[in-house]
Every structure is written in structure tokens, then in C-alpha cells.
C-alpha positions in Angstrom: -0.9 -7.2 31.0 0.7 -10.4 29.5 -0.3 -10.9 25.6 -0.5 -14.6 25.0 -0.1 -15.9 21.7 1.4 -14.5 18.4 -0.5 -11.1 16.6 -1.0 -11.5 12.8 1.6 -9.6 10.8 0.0 -6.9 8.3 1.9 -5.5 5.9 0.4 -2.0 4.9 1.0 -1.3 0.8 -1.8 0.5 -0.4 0.1 3.6 -1.1 0.3 5.7 -4.3 3.9 6.7 -4.3 2.6 9.7 -5.7 5.7 11.6 -3.6 8.4 9.2 -4.8 7.0 8.9 -8.3 7.3 4.8 -8.8 5.7 2.2 -7.0 7.5 2.1 -3.8 6.7 -1.9 -3.0 8.5 -2.8 -6.1 11.9 -1.2 -5.2 14.9 -3.6 -5.0 16.9 -3.1 -2.3 19.7 -5.8 -2.1 18.2 -8.0 -4.3 14.8 -8.2 -2.5 11.6 -5.9 -3.5 11.0 -3.9 -0.6 7.2 -5.6 -0.2 8.6 -9.4 -0.2 11.5 -7.7 2.4 8.6 -6.8 4.3 6.9 -9.7 4.2 9.9 -12.2 4.9 10.2 -10.2 8.2 6.8 -10.5 9.5 6.7 -14.0 9.0 9.9 -14.6 12.0 7.7 -12.6 14.0 3.6 -13.7 13.2 2.1 -17.7 13.0 0.2 -15.7 9.9 1.3 -12.7 7.4 -1.5 -10.5 5.6 -0.8 -7.7 2.4 -3.2 -5.0 2.7 -3.8 -2.4 0.0 -2.5 -4.9 -3.0 -2.4 -8.5 -4.3 -0.1 -10.4 -3.1 0.0 -12.5 -6.4 0.7 -9.4 -8.5 4.5 -9.7 -6.6 4.8 -13.5 -7.0 4.1 -13.9 -2.9 2.4 -16.4 -1.6 0.2 -14.9 1.5 -3.0 -13.9 1.8 -4.1 -10.5 0.3 -7.1 -8.2 0.2 -7.6 -4.8 -0.7 -8.8 -1.6 1.5 -12.3 -1.9 2.2 -12.9 1.8 1.7 -10.0 3.3 -0.7 -8.5 6.7 0.1 -8.4 6.5 3.9 -4.6 6.7 3.6 -2.8 4.0 6.4 -5.5 4.0 8.7 -7.9 2.9 6.6 -5.8 -0.4 5.9 -5.2 -1.1 9.6 -9.2 -0.5 9.9 -9.3 -2.9 7.2 -7.0 -5.8 8.5 -8.7 -5.1 12.1 -12.3 -6.1 10.5 -10.8 -9.1 8.6 -8.8 -10.4 11.1 -10.5 -9.9 14.4 -7.3 -9.9 16.3 -3.7 -7.7 17.5 -2.0 -6.9 14.1 1.7 -6.0 14.4 1.5 -3.5 11.4 4.1 -2.8 9.4 4.3 -0.2 6.4 5.8 -1.8 3.1 8.7 1.4 2.3 10.6 0.6 5.6 14.0 -1.3 4.3 16.0 -0.9 6.9 13.7 -2.5 9.8 15.1 -5.8 11.9 14.1 -8.5 13.4 15.5 -6.6 17.0 13.1 -3.7 16.8 10.0 -5.9 15.8 10.9 -8.5 19.0 11.1 -5.4 21.0 7.7 -4.4 20.0 6.5 -7.2 20.8 7.5 -7.7 24.2 6.2 -4.1 24.5 3.0 -5.1 23.7 3.0 -7.9 26.2 3.4 -5.8 29.0 0.7 -3.2 27.7 -1.9 -1.7 29.7 -5.1 -3.0 29.7 -6.7 0.2 28.1 -4.2 0.7 25.3 -5.2 0.1 21.9 -2.2 0.8 20.2 1.6 0.1 21.1 4.4 1.9 19.0 7.6 3.7 19.6 8.3 6.8 20.4 11.3 9.0 20.0 12.3 10.4 23.2 13.3 13.9 22.1 10.3 15.2 19.6 7.5 12.7 21.4 7.0 11.1 17.5 5.4 8.4 16.9 5.7 5.4 15.0 2.2 4.9 13.9 3.2 2.5 11.1 5.7 0.2 13.0 3.1 -0.5 15.9 0.2 -3.0 17.8 -3.3 -2.7 17.1 -5.7 -3.9 19.0 -9.1 -5.0 17.4 -11.0 -2.5 19.6 -9.5 0.4 18.1 -12.1 -0.4 14.6 -14.9 1.4 16.1 -12.8 4.5 16.8 -11.3 4.7 13.4 -14.1 4.2 11.5 -16.2 6.8 14.0 -12.9 9.3 13.1 -13.0 8.5 9.2 -16.5 9.3 9.0 -15.5 12.7 10.6 -13.0 13.3 8.0 -10.2 12.3 10.7 -7.5 10.3 9.2 -4.3 11.0 11.1 -3.4 8.1 13.3 -1.8 9.7 16.3 -5.0 12.1 16.3 -7.6 9.4 16.2 -5.6 7.2 18.9 -5.0 9.9 21.5 -2.0 9.6 24.1 -4.1 7.8 27.2 -5.1 4.8 24.6 -1.3 4.5 23.3 1.6 2.2 25.1 4.7 3.9 24.3 8.3 2.1 23.4 11.1 5.1 23.9 13.8 5.1 21.6 16.6 7.7 20.9 17.5 9.9 17.8 20.5 7.8 17.4 18.5 4.6 17.3 16.4 5.7 14.5 17.2 3.9 11.4 15.4 1.1 11.2 12.4 3.9 11.2 13.9 5.3 7.7 11.0 5.3 5.1 11.3 5.7 1.2 8.9 8.6 0.3 10.5 11.2 -1.2 13.6 10.7 -4.3 16.0 11.9 -1.8 15.0 9.1 0.4 15.9 6.8 -2.4 19.0 8.4 -3.6 20.0 7.8 0.3 18.8 4.2 0.3 20.9 3.7 -2.9 24.0 5.2 -1.5 23.8 3.1 1.5 23.2 0.2 -0.5 26.3 1.1 -2.6 29.1 1.9 0.2 27.9 0.2 3.5 28.6 -3.8 1.3 25.7 -4.7 4.3 27.1 -3.3 7.1 24.1 -1.5 8.1 22.5 -4.8 9.1 25.0 -5.5 11.6 23.6 -5.9 15.7 19.6 -6.4 13.2 19.5 -9.6 14.1 
């Protein structure tokens, strides 16, 4: 099915960063905070961008924002909040993806436009492991009742709520996993700092 129009952009920024030890949204990479970088990236692909999980004013960002409707439900709770508030397809991006790029989001939108009618989630899937990138994905408003029902049952894992038959997968090889690198642990941040210091921006080549 061809999807018309542009999705709403949603940056998920409600995590407590407990594994990292400090606020990942405020981490600066190549002179820009990870939250600001995610917002700027989505602005190039969506007609409106929203921050979910914290207030954008606290970060000097001039975009709409709102807190999770029900705290403590993880990324799925932020997605459900966005779908409820916006009532339209949402391109969801976690704020902790410093190497995410335009090419990857263009591929996501292209895949979404070709999804079957039954798909409530369009996402990338690693070819050799089957792992899905649930926080670089398109979500349909019709997914909201399933999310809310699962939360009521104590289920919060997106890949278990929106099972394979409800998803449209865009395959990618492990060799193309760089854009999905996320900063969850101190070792991830150390790797990011090493990359920043040694590559002189060469990681960007081919990204646009």
C-alpha cells in the first residue's frame, strides 16, 4: 500500500539513563547534544517534530513536547503517548543514536510507503539475527489499542506486543549496522568519544 504525506517525527527522550549514569540526551557529540541532533535529523524528514518524555524548553529547543501520559512504561509508553496525542503515523527515533543518518531514514520512509495494510509497525531487521530496531521505526495509530492492552497486562516489550505478523521488515546486513549504534552504557560513550577523536567526521561520509 502506498502511504501518502509525511509522518510526524517523534524523538523519544524519556529514559532515565540509569545504565549510563548521566543524562544521555545532553551528551554532546561533534558540538551538538544528542537530543538536538535527533530533532534536527527528523526535521529533514517530517513536517512536524515532537519530543516525548521531557520538555524541549529545558533543552533550548523550539519544538512541541509532552511528557509520557503514564510514566514508567519505557519506550513503548512514549510511543503510545505520541500516537494518542497526534493520531497519525509517527516516525519514532530514540534520542541516543548519534550516528543515525538521512539515508537510513529515507529508506525507512520508502519501506513504510510500500507496507501492507496489515502492518502496524515498519522497522529494520538485521538479516542474520532477526533483531528489529523498534526505536527507529514507523508506528501506525491503529497500534495504540494493542499497546495499551499489553501495558494493562504488564507487557512492555515492543517486539512481543507487535508480533511479526503485524510488522513490515526492512532487512539490513550486520555490515550496515553503524547508524543503529546507541549510547546505553559507559563503554558505548567511550567508543563514541574515541570515534569523535579519531575519525575527524569521516563517519558521516555517504550518510546524506
